[in-house]
C-alpha positions in Angstrom: -21.9 23.7 9.6 -19.0 24.0 7.3 -17.5 26.6 9.5 -18.1 25.4 12.9 -15.1 25.3 15.2 -12.7 27.0 12.4 -14.2 24.0 9.9 -13.4 20.9 11.7 -16.0 19.1 9.4 -13.8 19.7 6.5 -10.8 18.4 7.9 -12.9 15.4 9.2 -14.0 14.9 5.7 -10.1 15.7 4.6 -9.5 12.9 6.8 -11.6 10.9 6.0 -10.2 10.2 2.1 -6.8 10.5 3.1 -7.7 7.2 5.3 -10.0 5.7 2.8 -8.2 6.6 -0.5 -4.7 6.2 0.7 -5.8 2.8 2.3 -7.6 1.6 -0.2 -4.9 1.6 -2.6 -2.2 0.2 -0.4 -4.8 -2.8 0.3 -5.8 -3.1 -3.8 -2.0 -3.5 -4.5 -0.6 -5.7 -1.6 -3.8 -8.3 -2.5 -3.0 -8.2 -5.9 0.3 -8.9 -5.4 -0.1 -11.4 -2.9 -3.1 -13.1 -4.3 -1.3 -13.4 -7.9 2.1 -14.5 -5.9 -0.2 -17.1 -3.9 -2.2 -18.2 -7.7 1.2 -18.6 -9.9 3.8 -19.4 -7.8 4.3 -22.7 -6.3 6.5 -22.6 -3.1 6.4 -24.2 0.1 4.2 -23.4 2.5 2.0 -21.7 0.1 -1.3 -23.7 1.6 -0.6 -23.1 5.3 0.3 -19.3 4.2 -3.5 -19.1 2.0 -5.0 -20.9 5.1 -3.9 -18.3 7.6 -5.2 -15.7 5.5 -8.7 -17.4 5.3 -8.7 -17.4 9.3 -7.8 -13.6 9.3 -11.3 -13.3 7.2 -13.1 -14.7 10.1 -11.5 -12.7 12.8 -13.7 -9.1 13.7 -11.5 -6.0 13.3 -13.0 -5.4 16.7 -11.0 -8.2 18.3 -8.1 -6.9 16.8 -8.4 -2.9 17.6 -6.9 -3.4 21.6 -4.3 -5.1 20.8 -3.0 -2.8 17.9 -3.5 -0.3 19.9 -1.2 -1.8 22.4 1.4 -2.1 19.9 1.2 1.4 18.3 1.1 2.6 22.1 4.8 0.9 22.6 6.2 1.9 19.2 4.8 5.8 19.9 2.3 5.6 16.5 -0.6 5.8 18.5 -2.5 9.2 17.8 -1.1 9.7 14.7 -1.8 9.3 10.7 -0.5 6.2 10.9 -2.4 4.2 13.4 -5.2 4.1 11.1 -3.5 4.2 7.6 -1.1 1.2 8.7 -4.0 -1.5 10.0 -6.1 -0.5 6.6 -3.7 -1.1 4.1 -4.1 -5.2 5.4 -6.9 -6.8 3.8 -7.3 -10.9 3.9 -10.4 -10.4 1.7 -8.7 -8.6 -1.0 -5.8 -11.3 -1.1 -8.4 -14.3 -0.8 -10.1 -12.6 -3.6 -7.4 -11.9 -6.0 -5.8 -15.3 -5.6 -9.2 -16.6 -6.8 -9.6 -14.7 -9.4 -6.0 -14.7 -10.3 -6.0 -18.6 -11.0 -8.9 -17.8 -13.4 -8.3 -15.2 -15.8 -4.7 -15.2 -15.8 -3.9 -18.3 -17.8 -0.2 -19.9 -17.6 0.6 -20.2 -21.2 0.1 -16.4 -21.2 2.8 -16.2 -18.3 4.9 -18.8 -20.3 4.7 -16.7 -23.1 6.0 -13.1 -21.7 8.8 -15.1 -19.9 10.0 -16.8 -23.2 10.1 -13.2 -24.5 12.8 -11.9 -21.9 10.0 -10.1 -19.5 10.8 -10.1 -15.8 8.5 -11.8 -13.1 7.8 -7.6 -12.3 7.0 -7.0 -15.5 4.5 -9.3 -16.7 3.1 -8.8 -13.2 2.2 -5.3 -13.7 1.5 -5.4 -17.6 -0.4 -8.5 -17.7 -1.4 -9.6 -14.3 -3.2 -6.2 -12.8 -4.6 -5.5 -16.1 -6.6 -8.8 -16.9 -7.5 -8.7 -13.0 -9.0 -5.3 -12.6 -12.5 -6.5 -12.4 -11.1 -7.7 -9.2 -9.0 -4.7 -7.8 -12.1 -2.8 -8.3 -14.0 -4.5 -6.2 -11.3 -4.8 -3.7 -10.6 -1.2 -3.8 -14.2 -0.4 -3.4 -14.8 -2.6 -0.5 -12.1 -1.3 1.2 -12.7 2.3 0.8 -16.5 1.3 2.2 -15.0 -0.7 5.3 -12.4 2.3 6.1 -14.9 5.1 5.3 -17.2 3.4 7.6 -15.1 2.2 10.0 -15.6 3.7 13.6 -14.1 1.6 16.2 -10.1 1.3 15.2 -10.0 5.2 14.9 -12.0 5.2 18.3 -9.5 3.7 20.3 -6.4 4.6 18.4 -6.9 8.6 18.3 -7.9 11.2 21.0 -6.9 14.2 18.9 -10.2 15.6 17.2 -8.0 16.9 14.6 -7.2 13.3 13.1 -10.4 11.9 13.5 -12.4 10.9 10.4 -16.1 12.0 9.2 -17.8 9.0 11.6 -16.1 9.3 14.8 -16.5 13.4 14.4 -20.1 13.3 13.9 -20.6 10.6 16.7 -18.3 13.2 18.7 -21.1 15.4 17.5 -24.0 14.0 18.2 -22.9 13.1 21.9 -22.7 17.3 22.8 -26.1 17.7 21.1 -28.0 17.7 24.1 -26.0 21.1 25.5 -25.6 22.7 21.9 -28.6 21.7 19.8 -27.6 23.0 16.7 -25.1 20.2 16.8 -27.8 18.0 15.9 -28.9 19.3 12.3 -24.9 20.2 11.8 -24.4 15.6 12.9 -27.6 15.0 9.9 -26.4 17.3 8.1 -22.8 15.9 7.3 -24.0 12.2 7.7 -25.8 13.2 4.3 -22.8 14.9 2.5 -20.5 11.6 4.3 -22.7 9.4 1.6 -21.8 11.4 -1.4 -18.4 10.0 -1.9 -19.6 6.9 -2.2 -22.4 7.4 -4.5 -19.7 8.8 -6.8 -17.2 6.1 -6.3 -19.8 3.6 -7.3 -21.2 5.9 -10.3 -17.4 6.0 -11.6 -16.5 2.1 -10.9 -19.3 0.4 -12.1 -18.7 0.5 -15.6 -15.4 -1.9 -14.7 -17.3 -4.4 -13.1 -19.4 -4.5 -16.5 -16.5 -4.8 -18.6 -15.0 -7.7 -16.4 -18.6 -9.5 -17.0 -18.5 -9.0 -20.7 -14.8 -9.9 -21.5 -15.9 -13.1 -19.1 -19.1 -14.1 -21.3 -17.0 -13.8 -24.3 -14.3 -15.8 -23.0 -17.2 -18.7 -21.9 
């Protein structure tokens, strides 16, 4: 399986790791910054922006795939890594979760004390805000990672070059040829099993941050 077609499965696996890893990390940082700003700063239109974000949570990704393809085709980014990466860094649910968590877990008195000590807003966010929001950030990262890893429709619409496929789309293409090449059925089953392993490892590594967040919440209570 790993050597079939010049090791195309390994390339698909690496593509998925890149799409999911980079996309989830960027989405988590963007969600943290947006959620923190919406929770801790008052500015005109704040609630309107948050309502638009909530509406974005309700829109299924499949409804946006075709408009995104037309847009990316106009700017020449269709059938590139960016066509999958850029939409992956936007997570309305992540912004919603980070705002709710920042409002509850980041005390205004602590921020005021940091400002009195002369810390800038960027430093306050990076040293205090991100640290206190860690359980929420871990949740957003894991949800976004799993979503991107399992995403099938967006790469199907955006990509035509098999070398750019993520693992889910690649395995589906193998399954489509299994009638003519029976060994591809076995490769698909084995590849699907291996594709679950990163999610299992990620869940095992990150679960301790959830336990830490729950413990801190119980102490504060």
